[in-house]
C-alpha positions in Angstrom: -9.3 5.9 -28.1 -11.8 7.8 -25.9 -14.6 5.6 -27.1 -12.5 2.5 -26.4 -11.8 3.7 -22.9 -15.5 4.6 -22.4 -16.5 1.1 -23.5 -14.0 -0.6 -21.1 -15.3 1.6 -18.2 -18.9 0.6 -19.0 -17.9 -3.0 -19.0 -16.1 -2.6 -15.7 -19.0 -0.7 -14.1 -21.5 -3.4 -15.4 -19.5 -6.0 -13.4 -20.2 -4.0 -10.2 -16.8 -4.9 -8.8 -16.0 -1.3 -7.9 -19.2 -1.2 -5.8 -18.2 -4.5 -4.1 -14.7 -3.1 -3.4 -16.2 0.1 -2.0 -18.4 -1.9 0.3 -15.4 -4.0 1.5 -13.3 -0.9 2.2 -16.2 0.7 4.0 -16.7 -2.4 6.3 -13.0 -2.7 7.0 -12.7 1.0 7.8 -15.5 0.7 10.3 -13.9 -2.3 11.9 -10.5 -0.6 12.1 -12.1 2.6 13.5 -13.8 0.6 16.2 -10.5 -1.2 17.0 -8.6 2.1 17.2 -11.3 3.6 19.4 -11.1 0.6 21.8 -7.3 0.8 21.9 -7.5 4.5 22.8 -10.1 3.8 25.5 -8.0 0.9 26.9 -4.9 3.2 27.1 -6.9 5.9 28.9 -8.3 3.4 31.4 -4.9 1.8 32.0 -3.0 5.1 32.5 -5.8 7.1 33.9 -5.1 10.0 31.5 -5.5 11.0 27.9 -2.3 13.1 27.8 -0.3 11.9 24.8 3.0 12.6 26.6 2.1 10.2 29.4 1.0 7.6 26.9 4.2 8.0 24.9 6.4 7.8 28.0 4.6 4.5 28.9 5.3 3.2 25.4 9.0 4.1 25.8 9.0 2.1 29.1 7.3 -0.9 27.5 9.7 -0.8 24.6 12.7 -0.6 27.0 11.4 -3.6 29.0 11.0 -5.6 25.8 14.6 -4.9 24.8 15.8 -6.3 28.1 14.3 -9.7 27.2 16.8 -12.4 26.1 14.2 -14.1 24.0 13.9 -11.6 21.2 16.1 -12.0 18.1 18.8 -9.5 17.1 16.7 -8.3 14.1 13.7 -7.6 16.2 15.9 -6.0 18.9 17.2 -3.6 16.2 13.7 -2.7 15.2 12.7 -2.0 18.8 15.8 0.1 19.3 15.0 2.2 16.3 11.4 2.6 17.5 12.6 3.6 20.9 14.8 6.3 19.4 12.0 7.7 17.4 9.6 7.7 20.3 12.2 9.6 22.4 12.8 12.0 19.6 9.1 12.9 19.4 8.9 13.3 23.1 12.0 15.5 23.3 10.6 17.8 20.6 7.1 17.9 22.1 5.4 16.4 19.0 2.5 14.0 19.2 3.2 11.2 16.7 -0.5 10.2 16.8 -2.5 13.4 16.7 -6.2 12.3 17.1 -8.4 13.0 14.1 -9.6 11.5 10.8 -6.5 12.6 8.9 -4.2 10.6 11.2 -6.5 7.6 10.9 -6.5 7.9 7.1 -2.7 8.1 7.1 -2.3 5.0 9.3 -4.9 3.1 7.3 -3.1 3.8 4.0 0.3 2.9 5.5 -1.0 -0.4 6.7 -2.9 -1.2 3.5 -0.1 -0.4 1.0 1.4 -3.9 0.7 -1.6 -6.3 0.9 -5.1 -4.9 1.2 -5.1 -2.2 -1.5 -3.1 -4.4 -3.9 -5.7 -7.2 -3.4 -8.5 -4.8 -4.3 -6.5 -3.7 -7.4 -5.9 -7.4 -8.3 -9.6 -8.1 -8.4 -10.0 -5.5 -11.1 -6.8 -6.2 -13.1 -6.8 -9.9 -13.2 -9.6 -10.4 -15.6 -9.5 -7.4 -17.8 -8.1 -9.5 -20.7 -8.6 -13.1 -19.5 -12.3 -12.5 -19.2 -12.5 -11.7 -22.9 -11.1 -15.2 -23.6 -13.4 -17.0 -21.1 -16.5 -15.2 -22.5 -15.4 -15.7 -26.1 -15.6 -12.0 -26.8 -11.9 -11.6 -27.7 -12.5 -12.5 -31.3 -15.2 -10.0 -31.7 -13.1 -7.4 -30.0 -10.1 -8.0 -32.3 -12.2 -8.0 -35.5 -12.8 -4.3 -35.1 -10.8 -1.9 -37.4 -8.6 -1.0 -34.4 -5.0 -2.0 -33.9 -4.4 -4.5 -31.1 -2.1 -2.2 -29.1 -4.9 0.4 -29.0 -7.3 -2.2 -27.7 -4.9 -3.2 -24.9 -3.9 0.4 -24.2 -7.6 1.3 -23.6 -7.8 -1.6 -21.1 -4.7 -0.5 -19.3 -5.8 3.2 -19.1 -9.1 1.9 -17.7 -7.2 0.0 -15.1 -5.2 3.1 -14.1 -8.5 5.1 -13.8 -10.0 2.2 -11.7 -6.9 2.2 -9.4 -7.1 5.9 -8.9 -10.8 5.5 -8.0 -10.1 2.7 -5.5 -7.4 4.8 -3.7 -9.8 7.8 -3.7 -12.6 5.6 -2.2 -10.2 4.3 0.4 -9.1 7.8 1.4 -12.6 9.3 1.4 -14.3 6.5 3.3 -11.5 6.3 5.9 -11.8 10.0 6.5 -15.5 10.3 6.6 -16.1 7.2 8.8 -13.3 7.7 11.3 -14.1 11.3 11.6 -17.4 10.4 13.2 -15.5 9.0 16.1 -12.2 11.0 16.2 -13.3 14.3 14.6 -12.2 15.8 11.3 -9.4 18.1 12.5 -5.7 17.4 12.3 -4.8 18.4 8.8 -2.1 20.7 10.0 -0.7 18.4 12.7 3.1 18.3 12.7 4.7 15.2 11.3 8.4 14.3 11.4 9.9 12.7 8.4 13.5 12.1 7.2 14.5 9.4 9.8 17.4 7.5 8.2 18.2 4.0 9.4 21.9 3.2 9.3 24.2 0.4 10.6 24.8 2.3 13.8 21.1 3.0 14.4 18.8 5.9 13.7 20.2 9.1 12.0 18.1 12.2 12.8 20.3 14.8 11.1 17.9 15.0 8.1 14.6 15.0 10.0 12.1 17.6 8.8 8.9 18.9 10.2 5.9 19.2 7.9 2.1 19.5 8.0 0.1 16.3 8.0 -1.7 17.3 4.7 1.7 17.4 2.9 2.7 14.0 4.4 -0.7 12.6 3.3 -0.1 13.8 -0.3 3.2 11.9 -0.4 1.6 8.8 1.2 -1.2 8.9 -1.4 1.4 9.2 -4.2 3.4 6.2 -2.9 0.3 4.1 -2.5 -0.9 5.0 -6.0 2.5 4.1 -7.5 2.6 0.7 -5.7 -1.0 0.0 -6.8 -0.1 0.8 -10.4 2.9 -1.6 -10.3 0.8 -4.4 -8.7 -2.0 -3.7 -11.2 0.3 -3.8 -14.1 1.7 -7.2 -13.0 -1.8 -8.5 -12.6 -2.6 -7.1 -16.0 0.3 -9.0 -17.5 -0.9 -12.2 -15.9 -4.3 -11.6 -17.4 -2.7 -11.4 -20.8 -0.4 -14.4 -20.3 -2.9 -16.7 -18.5 -6.3 -17.0 -20.0 -7.8 -18.3 -16.8 -8.8 -15.5 -14.4 -8.7 -17.8 -11.4 -5.2 -18.9 -12.2 -4.0 -15.3 -12.7 -5.5 -14.2 -9.4 -4.1 -17.2 -7.6 -0.5 -16.4 -8.8 -0.8 -12.8 -7.8 -2.4 -13.6 -4.4 0.4 -16.1 -3.6 3.0 -13.4 -4.6 1.4 -10.8 -2.4 1.0 -13.1 0.6 4.5 -14.5 0.3 5.8 -10.9 0.1 4.2 -10.1 3.5 5.9 -13.2 4.9 9.2 -12.7 3.3 9.5 -9.1 4.5 9.9 -10.5 8.0 12.2 -13.3 7.1 14.7 -12.3 4.4 17.1 -10.0 6.3 20.0 -12.3 5.5 18.9 -13.1 1.9 20.3 -10.0 0.1 19.2 -10.9 -3.4 15.6 -11.0 -2.2 15.5 -7.3 -2.2 15.0 -7.4 -6.0 11.6 -9.1 -5.6 8.8 -6.6 -6.2 6.7 -7.8 -3.2 9.6 -7.0 -0.7 9.6 -3.4 -1.9 5.9 -2.6 -1.6 6.0 -0.8 1.8 7.3 2.5 0.5 5.6 4.4 3.2 7.8 2.7 5.8 10.8 4.8 4.5 8.8 8.0 5.2 8.4 6.9 8.9 12.0 5.8 9.3 11.2 2.1 9.8 14.2 -0.2 9.3 14.1 -1.8 5.8 13.6 -5.6 5.5 17.1 -6.0 4.0 20.1 -3.8 4.9 21.0 -1.3 2.2 17.4 -0.8 0.9 16.1 2.7 0.8 13.2 4.6 -0.9 15.1 5.3 -4.0 16.2 1.7 -4.5 12.6 0.4 -3.9 11.1 2.9 -6.3 13.7 2.0 -9.0 13.1 -1.7 -8.5 9.4 -1.4 -8.7 9.7 0.8 -11.8 11.7 -1.9 -13.6 9.1 -4.5 -12.7 6.4 -2.2 -14.0 8.3 -1.5 -17.3 9.0 -5.2 -17.9 5.4 -6.2 -17.1 4.0 -3.5 -19.4 6.3 -4.5 -22.3 5.5 -8.2 -21.9 1.8 -7.5 -21.9 1.9 -5.5 -25.2 4.4 -7.8 -26.8 2.4 -10.9 -26.2 -1.0 -9.5 -26.9 -0.1 -8.0 -30.2 1.5 -11.2 -31.5 -0.5 -14.0 -29.9 -2.8 -16.0 -32.2 -6.5 -16.0 -31.1 -8.4 -19.2 -31.5 
């Protein structure tokens, strides 16, 4: 098995896709770092101060003004009310929600990448792990070896898991190193509030807990890794079912983009909460953001994604071990 995994990793490295992904992540991190820097500078120039309390108070005023508008929908108004309560909670407890530093940037980058950017990078790797063997004609040679089919597929899947872990590690390291040049590398112990619970009546703060940012980051990394494994497994299944790499990537790309759109449009479509793409933003539950559909929570989304993962993995092995190769 180790030799099979080593062989798959060598093939993956030879395609140089991990290098391309690392370059893409590096470029985007630089762009986001610059955008964040300009935003901070604009706030300082507008308010004439860098004090986070003054900035947060202004954000509260802006949110309150937006709530008074008659043009916003009820759903968006609820989101703003929850955001307002969280901002006020941070201010009342004298905690800066955006402590400057590379760890804070890394956390924000991961939270905003969990449902589209990182899954897209994972999809690039997963979508052709099996289908490329068909297009190159090497599948017959691969299956003529004295190794059972399930072991061949398992080696490919474990290689995918290693690649996903590497992609997330690259995203974390690059976002920390690059943003640290601008914002500094301190902030690992900055206090973070978690445990906000969105209910029908509003924001419940009875279970709010204070923890260091490094602990919060570990949980964020764990959730991002889990989401990436689920998306990677679904892409892997498509690679087994669809022999065309382009078609498999197209299906997965459409699913991910539709998920980003549906998340903002499906509040009244309750059965949509069982779609995997609506459950990808697991880190939002950590921040206390209102779920896209009422009744959803972290436990529900993890269980839903787990079912999708299990079904996709079963289908992949079932089809691969029984399909005729020609």
